[in-house]
N, C-alpha and C positions, 0 to 999 in steps of 0.2 A: 209422247206428249210434246207439243210444240207451243211454248209460251215465249214469244220474243226470241226465236232462234235458240230455244232450250236444247241442249245436247248433253245426253248422259251416255257415256260409252259403256260397253258390256261389263268391264271390270267394276266401274262405279255403280252400275245397276245391281251387281251381286252384293256389293258392300251395303247399298241401301236396303236390299231385301233382308240381309242379316240384321241390320239395325232395327228395322220394323218388327221382325220376328222376335228379336231379343226384348224389344219394348213390350210387345203383347204378352210374352211369357212371364217376364219379370213382374209387370204390374198386375197380372192376373194372380200371381203368387202373393204379392204384397196385399192386395185388396181382400183376399180370402184367407189370410193367416188365422184369424180368430173365428171364422164362420163355418168351417167344415167343407166337405167335398161338394156338397150341393151348391154352395156359394161359389166354389171354384168354377163350376160349369157356367153359372150365370155371368160371372165376370169375364170368363174366357169368351163367351158369345158377345158380351158387350164390347170388348176390345177388337174382336174380329169384325163385327158388324159396323162399328163406328170408325174402323181403320181408314176407309176411303175418305171420310170427312177430314180426319187429321192429316192424311197424306196430301190431299188437295190443298188444304189450308197452308200447310208447311211449304209445299212446292211453289204455291203462288207467291208467297213472301220471299222465299230463298232464291228462286230462279226468275221471277218476273218483277215483283215490287222493289226489291233491293237494287237490282241493276238499273231499273228504269227511273227510280226517284232518289233514293238515298245516296247511291254512288255518283249521281249527277248533281248533287247539291240541292235537290228539291225536297227539303226536309219537312216543310209544312204539308205538302202533298203526301209525303210518306206517312207522317203521323196521322193524317185524316184517313188514309186508306187502311192503316193498321186498325184504327178504331172501327171502321166500317166492316172490315173482314172479321174482326172479333165478334161483332154482333151477329153477322150473318151466319157464321159457322157455329157460334154458340147456340143460336136458336135451332139450327139443323141438328146439332149433337143432342140437345135436350129432347127434341121431337123423336128422333130415331131411337134414342135410348129408352124413352118412355113407352113408345108403341111397338117397336120392333124387337126390343130386348126384354125389358121388364114385363111388358104386356103379354109376352108369349112365354117367357121362361120363369118369371117370378112376379105375379101380380101384386104381391105385398110391397114390392119396391116402387110401384108406380107413384108418380107425383100427384099431389092433390090439385083441385081446380085452381086456376089462376097462377100456375107455376111459371108461366111465361111472362114474368114481370121483370122490370129493369134490374132489380137487385140480383135475381137468380141468373139472368143472362150475363150480367157483368162478372159475377163471381165465377160462373162456369167458364166464361171466356178467358178470364185472367188465369184461372187454374189450369186451363189447357195450354196456355202459352209456354209453359216450361218445356214441353216437348219440342216446340219450334226453336226455342233458344238452344236446347241441347243439340238439335240437328244442325243448326247453323254453326254452332261452335265446332262440331265434329267436321262439318263441311269445310269451314275455314282452315282448321288444322290440316285436313287432307289436302286442300289446295296449296297451302304453304309447303307441305312436305313434297308434293309433286313438283312445285316450282323450284324448290331447292335441289331436288333430284335432277330435274331437267337442266338447271344451271350447272350442276356438277358434271353432268354428262357432256354438255357443250364445252365446258372448260377442259375436260379430259380429251374430247375430240380435237380441240385446238392444240393441246400439248402434243397429241399423237401426230398431228399434221406437221407441227413445228419440228418434232424429233425426226420425222421421216425426211423432211427437207434438209435437216442438218446432215443426215446420213448420206443423202445424195450429193450434198455440197462437199462433204468431207472427202469423198473418193477422188474427185478431180483435184482438190487441194493437195492431198498427199501425193498423188501421181505427179502433179506439176512440180512439187518440191523435189521429188526423187529425180525427175528428168533434169531439173535445173542443177541439182547437185552432181548428177552424172556428167553434165557438160563441164562443170568445174574440174572434176576428177580427170576427165578425158584431156583437158587442157594442161593441168598441172602435173598429173601423174598418169600419163597414157598407158603405162604398163599395168596399172590396176583396173583400168576400165573394163576389160573383158570379164574379170571375176565379179566386178560390181554389177555388170549387166545380168549375169546369171543369178546373183543374189536378189536383185530387184525383180526378176522374172518369177523366181520361186515365191517371193513375198506377194506379188500382185496376184498370183494364181489363187491364193487363199483369201487375200484382201478383197478381191473383186467378185469371186465366184462362190466362196465357201461361207461367207459371213453375211448372207442376205437375210437370214431369219431374225426375228425380233430378239430371240435369245439363242445363244450358241454355247456349245460345251466349253467349259473353262479351259480344257486342254488345248482347244483350237485358239482361244484368246491368248494363252501363254505362248503358243507357237508363233503367232503373228507378231507379238511384241518382241520376242527373241530375234526373229528374222529381221524385223525393222531396225533393232539396235545393232545387229551384226552388219547391216548395210552401211550404217553411219560410222561404225567403228572402223570398217574397212576404208571408208572415204576420209575420215578425220585423222586416222593414224595415231600419232603420238599426242595429238591435242586432247585426247579423251582416254581415260581409264574407265572401263565399263564393267560393272558388277551386276550379275543377274542371279538372284537367289529365289529358288522355288522350294517350298516344303509342304508336306501334308498330302492328303488324298484328293486329287483334283476331279476324279470321275463323277462324284455325285452332283457337282455344281454346274449350273448354266448361268450365263451372264449376258447383259447387253453387249453386242459386238463393239470392239474398239473403244472401250470405256476409258482406258488410261492413255491410249495412243495419242489423242489430240494434244494432251498436256505435254507429253514427251516430244511430240513433233514441234510444238511451239518453242521448247527449250533448245532443241537441236538446231533449228533455224538460226537462233541467236549465236550458237557456237561457230557456224560457218562464217558469220559476219565479223568475227573478232579473232585476234591472235592469241588469246589466253588459253591456258590448259584447264581442263575440267576433269572431275571424277563424278561419274553418275552411278547410282545404285537403284536397281529395281528389285523390290521384294514382293513376292506373291506367296501368301501363307493361307492354307486352307485347313480349317479345323472342323469339328463336327457341326457346329452351328454358327460358324464365324468365318468370314473371308476378308483378307486384307490385301489391298493393292497399295504399294508405296513407291513413289519415285522421288529421289533426292538428287540434287546437283550441287557440287561444291567446287570452289576454286580458291587459289591463293590471292586472287584479285577480286575487287568488287565487280559486280555485274548486275544488270537489270534485264528481266525478261520483258519482251514486248507485250503490251496489253492486248487482249483479244477476248472473244466471247466464249472461249472454250470452258472456262470455269463456270459461267452461268449456265451453259447448256448441259454441262456435266451434272450440276446440281439438279436440273430439271429431269434428267434421265434417271438419276438415283431416286428422286421423289416419285417419279412415275412407276418405276419397276419395283422399288422397295420402300413403299410409303411407311414412314415411322420406324424403319428397320435399317437405317444407314447413318453414317456420319462422314463428313468431308472436312478434313483438317488441313490447313495450309500454314506452314512455318516459314517465316521470312527473316533473313538477315542480309547484311550487305554483300556477303559472299556465299550465301547458302539459301537454297530453296528446297522445300519438301512438300509434296502433296500426298496425303494418305486418305484412301477410300476404304471405309470399314462397312461391311455388310453383315447384318445379323439375320440368320435364317431360322 
């Protein structure tokens, strides 16, 4: 059917077919409830034979008249066309039902002379408009659902792209930070430089080549965080007391790669830029349906972490990978920071 660029895809056509079949069967049953099996056959033939009239009438309004008039603000033309179509299809329905249905299957139901009068045409037309209203309501509901689904799909695609960009940006940022810190160590503590180069090399092997998937084993994530902290513990020396606590069975879990590392990296960059001493604690706890990542930083002196986008992007990553099943808590004091990521599986 082509009515003003009417397009119905295959899936929508299947839904329409189901709708019309359900309408024929349900109203055949309703009409023949008190009349027996013979009436059931008559009404079944009535709805089957008159079905093309109802479909044509409905589709003309839903796919041609509404878009061409009502949705463009031409309300008077829309109302006039509705009335005209009502009379045309009401007359067709009365003629077809009288001669092709009742005249063949049950002559006792045929209308008497003069049945094509204004009153009968109007009553029949108005009575048949309920199916158009039901169809349009279902169509509008379906269109709304498809629109919302498409919107959600586009938003998800946008988030996926944003997270992918973040991952590609994170790699050079971390590598640049490590190289910058290696230069500092080489200048201030040249004897520690060779060992730090080895630690950085081991870390980058997993960081660049083993964490490319959207989700990685929790064991690999723990290994990367531990190696990252060991690099900076080696470089910062007595400026940091580092605690790393892991408990529970890590094997069943997979997580987004480098979930906690950006927050840790931001804190460590601050440590290199001041002469204060710090104590950091990383806790990774795995239970049957619960996973905790926690990073805390404490000092005898006040400190302030530089503002960055890591917290926002971490929230998006959690929402994307664990919708409705996560919690991100940040505790802040003048000399204390704590980030806790809770994941419920």
